[in-house]
C-alpha positions as CSV (number, residue, x, y, z in Angstrom):
1,M,41.2,-18.0,80.2
2,D,39.8,-21.3,78.9
3,Y,39.1,-21.1,75.2
4,P,37.7,-23.7,72.9
5,A,40.1,-25.3,70.3
6,A,38.7,-23.1,67.5
7,T,39.5,-19.9,69.4
8,L,43.0,-21.2,70.2
9,V,43.6,-21.8,66.5
10,F,42.3,-18.4,65.7
11,I,44.7,-16.8,68.2
12,A,47.6,-18.7,66.8
13,L,46.8,-17.6,63.2
14,I,46.4,-14.0,64.2
15,F,49.8,-14.0,66.0
16,T,51.4,-15.6,62.9
17,L,49.8,-13.0,60.6
18,A,50.9,-10.2,62.9
19,G,54.4,-11.5,63.1
20,M,54.6,-11.8,59.3
21,V,53.5,-8.2,58.8
22,K,56.2,-7.1,61.3
23,G,58.7,-9.2,59.4
24,I,57.8,-7.6,56.1
25,I,57.6,-3.9,57.1
26,G,59.2,-3.8,60.5
27,L,56.0,-2.8,62.5
28,G,52.5,-3.8,63.1
29,L,52.7,-6.9,65.4
30,P,50.7,-5.4,68.3
31,T,48.5,-3.3,66.0
32,I,47.4,-6.3,63.9
33,A,47.2,-8.7,66.9
34,I,45.0,-6.4,69.1
35,G,42.8,-5.3,66.3
36,L,42.0,-8.7,65.0
37,L,41.9,-10.6,68.3
38,T,39.1,-8.3,69.6
39,L,36.9,-9.7,66.8
40,R,36.7,-12.9,68.8
41,I,37.8,-12.2,72.4
42,G,37.5,-9.2,74.7
43,T,39.9,-6.3,74.5
44,P,41.2,-6.9,78.1
45,E,42.0,-10.5,77.2
46,A,43.6,-9.5,73.9
47,V,45.8,-6.9,75.7
48,A,46.9,-9.5,78.3
49,L,47.8,-12.1,75.6
50,L,50.1,-9.6,73.9
51,V,52.2,-8.7,76.9
52,M,55.0,-11.4,76.6
53,P,55.5,-11.3,72.8
54,T,55.8,-7.5,73.1
55,I,58.2,-7.6,76.0
56,I,60.5,-10.2,74.4
57,T,60.6,-8.7,70.9
58,N,61.2,-5.2,72.3
59,L,63.9,-6.2,74.8
60,W,65.8,-7.8,71.9
61,Q,65.4,-4.5,69.9
62,L,66.5,-2.5,72.9
63,F,69.8,-4.3,73.8
64,A,70.8,-4.7,70.1
65,G,71.9,-1.0,70.0
66,P,74.9,0.8,71.6
67,R,73.2,3.8,73.2
68,F,71.1,2.2,76.0
69,L,72.4,4.3,78.9
70,H,72.2,7.6,77.0
71,L,68.7,7.0,75.8
72,L,67.7,5.8,79.3
73,R,68.7,9.1,80.8
74,R,67.2,11.1,77.9
75,F,63.8,9.5,78.2
76,L,63.6,9.0,81.9
77,T,60.7,11.6,82.4
78,L,58.8,10.2,79.4
79,M,59.1,6.7,80.9
80,A,57.9,7.9,84.3
81,G,54.8,9.4,82.6
82,L,54.3,6.1,80.7
83,A,54.2,4.2,84.0
84,V,51.7,6.6,85.6
85,G,49.5,6.6,82.5
86,A,49.6,2.8,82.0
87,F,48.1,2.2,85.5
88,I,45.4,4.7,84.8
89,G,44.7,3.1,81.4
90,V,44.4,-0.4,82.8
91,R,41.7,0.8,85.1
92,L,39.8,2.0,82.0
93,L,40.5,-1.4,80.4
94,V,38.3,-3.0,83.0
95,D,35.4,-1.4,81.1
96,G,35.5,-3.6,78.0
97,E,33.1,-1.4,76.0
98,F,35.0,1.8,76.6
99,A,38.3,0.0,75.8
100,T,36.9,-1.4,72.5
101,V,35.8,2.0,71.3
102,M,39.1,3.6,72.3
103,L,40.9,0.8,70.5
104,G,38.9,1.4,67.3
105,L,39.7,5.2,67.4
106,V,43.4,4.6,68.0
107,L,43.6,2.1,65.2
108,A,41.8,4.4,62.7
109,G,44.0,7.4,63.8
110,Y,47.1,5.4,63.4
111,G,46.1,4.4,59.9
112,V,45.3,7.9,58.9
113,L,48.6,9.2,60.3
114,G,50.5,6.5,58.4
115,L,48.7,7.3,55.1
116,S,49.3,11.1,55.5
117,K,53.1,10.6,55.8
118,A,53.1,13.7,58.0
119,Q,56.5,14.9,59.3
120,F,57.0,16.6,62.7
121,T,59.9,18.2,64.4
122,V,60.3,19.0,68.1
123,S,62.7,21.7,69.3
124,P,65.2,20.5,72.0
125,R,64.0,23.3,74.3
126,W,60.5,21.8,74.2
127,E,61.5,18.1,74.7
128,G,61.9,18.4,78.5
129,R,58.4,19.9,78.8
130,L,56.6,17.6,76.3
131,S,58.2,14.3,77.3
132,P,56.3,13.8,80.6
133,L,53.0,14.8,79.0
134,I,53.5,12.5,76.0
135,G,54.4,9.8,78.4
136,V,51.2,10.0,80.4
137,V,49.0,10.2,77.3
138,T,50.8,7.3,75.6
139,G,50.6,5.3,78.9
140,I,46.8,5.8,79.2
141,L,46.2,4.8,75.6
142,Y,48.5,1.8,75.9
143,G,47.0,0.7,79.2
144,S,43.4,1.0,77.9
145,T,44.0,-0.4,74.3
146,G,47.3,-2.2,74.3
147,L,48.6,0.2,71.6
148,G,51.3,2.8,72.4
149,V,51.6,4.2,68.9
150,S,51.1,7.8,70.0
151,S,54.8,7.9,71.1
152,V,56.0,7.0,67.6
153,P,55.5,10.4,65.9
154,Y,56.9,12.2,68.9
155,V,60.1,10.2,69.2
156,S,60.5,10.3,65.4
157,A,60.3,14.1,65.6
158,L,63.3,14.4,67.9
159,G,65.9,14.1,65.2
160,L,67.5,10.8,66.4
161,S,69.7,8.7,64.1
162,K,68.2,5.6,62.5
163,D,69.9,3.3,65.0
164,E,69.0,5.5,68.0
165,L,65.4,5.7,66.9
166,I,65.1,1.9,66.6
167,Q,66.7,1.5,70.1
168,A,64.6,4.3,71.6
169,M,61.4,2.6,70.4
170,G,62.7,-0.7,71.9
171,L,63.3,1.1,75.2
172,L,59.9,2.8,75.4
173,F,57.9,-0.2,74.3
174,S,59.8,-2.4,76.7
175,M,58.9,0.0,79.5
176,M,55.3,0.0,78.4
177,S,55.1,-3.7,78.2
178,L,56.7,-4.3,81.6
179,T,54.5,-1.6,83.2
180,M,51.4,-3.1,81.5
181,A,52.3,-6.6,83.0
182,L,52.5,-5.1,86.5
183,A,49.3,-3.0,86.0
184,L,47.4,-6.0,84.7
185,A,48.6,-8.1,87.6
186,F,47.4,-5.5,90.1
187,A,44.1,-5.4,88.4
188,G,43.8,-9.2,88.5
189,K,44.0,-9.5,84.7
190,F,47.4,-11.3,84.4
191,E,47.1,-14.5,86.3
192,P,49.5,-17.5,85.7
193,G,47.2,-19.0,83.1
194,V,47.1,-15.8,81.1
195,A,50.9,-15.4,81.4
196,G,51.3,-19.0,80.1
197,M,49.1,-18.3,77.1
198,S,51.0,-15.0,76.4
199,I,54.3,-16.9,76.5
200,A,52.9,-19.6,74.1
201,A,51.8,-16.8,71.7
202,L,55.6,-16.1,71.1
203,V,55.8,-19.3,69.0
204,P,53.4,-18.3,66.2
205,A,54.5,-14.6,66.4
206,M,58.2,-15.6,65.8
207,L,57.2,-18.1,63.1
208,G,55.3,-15.3,61.3
209,M,58.2,-12.9,61.7
210,T,60.6,-15.4,60.1
211,L,58.2,-16.0,57.2
212,G,57.7,-12.2,56.7
213,Q,61.5,-11.6,56.6
214,K,61.8,-14.2,53.9
215,L,58.9,-12.6,51.9
216,R,60.3,-9.1,52.3
217,D,62.3,-9.0,49.1
218,R,59.5,-10.5,47.1
219,I,56.9,-7.9,48.0
220,D,56.6,-4.2,47.2
221,A,57.1,-2.8,50.7
222,A,55.6,0.6,49.9
223,L,52.4,-0.9,48.5
224,F,52.2,-3.3,51.5
225,R,52.5,-0.4,54.0
226,K,49.7,1.5,52.2
227,I,47.5,-1.6,52.3
228,F,48.4,-2.1,56.0
229,F,47.5,1.5,57.0
230,W,44.2,1.4,55.0
231,S,43.4,-1.8,56.7
232,M,44.0,-0.2,60.1
233,V,41.5,2.6,59.2
234,A,38.8,0.2,58.2
235,L,39.5,-2.2,61.1
236,G,39.5,0.8,63.5
237,I,36.2,2.2,62.3
238,Y,34.6,-1.3,62.5
239,T,35.9,-1.9,66.0
240,A,34.7,1.5,67.3
241,I,31.2,0.9,65.9
242,H,31.2,-2.6,67.3
243,G,32.1,-1.3,70.7
244,L,29.2,1.1,70.7
245,K,26.6,-1.6,70.1
């Protein structure tokens, strides 16, 4: 993965921007990074670069909460589905054109869902049946696009407390990131040089998060979230169309 200096600067700026958005509204690092990186590099390469920043930030989020073992048992079947789906998705990722179209559709769908503010609830009796299925679908989407956002509305619909929800998302995204690293390695897409660049991407991402946290109180968060989701719709449509060319 040898990029010219201009591309390396572009990558650093994108991770800084993505980190800043996460610092302001608490989400969006992988979404922004994947969506914008694919404007200059391939989707498989963008997904590989995001592995280490995603693993580190989500492991921190996971172990910051008190309910790790309880959540681990509760979401065991969902995580098993994630692992299976991620390996399937990475095989699809090898087809760069397909992955780019899928990425565009997921970005646009994520933006529409965020703008709709739709609320879902899942009955406890359905959780055991739905979790493995949601896991496989999320894993396939994550493996092929680098985005696991399909799990967010499902987990949010389970009635978890705020702290449990934050820790649960850290658990699931940690599992997705670790599985993605393994799946990419088996597919020959996560060699030492790629891993090194992914680790280096942590620096601008964390710098951006720090800046975003400082700007949080000076920006209307609700307006910023609306702009963010509309941007995801526009970027998703553009990416999907670009993938079809």
